[in-house]
C-alpha positions, 0 to 999 in steps of 0.5 A: 849705354853711356859709360864713364871712363877715367884713369887711376894714377900714382907712383905705387900701389898695393891691392891686398889679396884677401887671403894674405896674412903675415905677408901682404901680397898684392893684386896686379890690377885694382879688384872690382871691389877696390874700384867700387870703394874708390867711386863710393868714397868720391861720392861721399858714401860711408864705408860698408854701405854701398855693397848692394848698390855696386853689386854685379847686378846693378853696375858694370866695371872694367879695368885695364893696365895702361903702362907696364908694371912690375912687383917688388917686396919691401919690409914695412916697420908696422907700429901697434897704435892704441892711442893717438899718443902712440903715433910717434912709435913710443909704445915700443911694439913694432913688427916688420912685415913683408909687403908686396907693391906694384910699381911702374916698370920704369920706376924712376920716370914712370907712373902707374896708370889704370883705365877704368870704365864704369856704368850704373843703371842708376842714372843719378849716380852716373850724373853725380860721378860725371860732375865730380870728375869734370869739376876741375881741370887739374884735380878732381872733386870728392865728397869724401876720401882722397884717392889712393891706390890701396892704403892711404900712403899710396896716394894717387889721382884721377884723370877723367877720360870722357863719356863713351857710348857702348854697345854690348854683344854676346856670342862668337865675337870672332877675334877682337882686340880687347883693351881691358882685363878679360874674365877667363870664363868668357874667353874662347881663344887667345890669338897670341902665338907666344904669350910669354914673348917680350911684347906680352906678359899675360897673367891670370889672377883670381880677383874679388868682384863683390861683397855682401852686406857683411863684407864677405865675398858672395858665391859669384864674387870671385873671378879669374881675370886675364890681362897683360902686365905690359898694358897691351890690348889682347887679341881674343875671341870672347863670348861677351864684350862691349864695343865703345866709340873709336872701335875700342873693345872692353869686357866687364869684370864678372 
């Protein structure tokens, strides 16, 4: 199968956890639903129109943190805006909300970087996305929104990584070096003696995979994903994986 790969980059990110209310917590990596929304926005599709097209049965998505990341909580002064004239804060109503952000570990000189792998069974979608990502050398084309790592104020950019040939495998993998986040249900063994060493910071997060047409998480739309906050490959024995060109191994978010 042909797989498109690209990087999502920026200075800060906020991928709001679906159950957050007064305190806005964030996932460490962009959820599958967020990546689907970014791709749909680039293709110029209207909001809430693409959930079935990017469902688990129709397309595959994998993601990996490339650079070390950390989280910090900041207070945002939120305004209640009911008309365009109140964008200057003249309504007088505002509230401070604790909001968690993802930052590069080296905040002064670093950037967030996530690598994404994407496959869709509709070859027309693959072709259109590839054209958009390769149209410019210093930026990217978009039929719709600008790219942001969460809210619009977390502006970012996309860097095309290329087209790869992938082969899917199932069964006992033996130990492989997995580049992407791994579904916990597909892990048989992790080959790291000290998972909390200075080299590795493995975490598990329950991440949304897909919505139905009413923007509700489906019965199979949540999955525990394992990944390393330092951006390292993970030596693991898994039941399902994809081998790409140059001996890179990934697992789909599912």
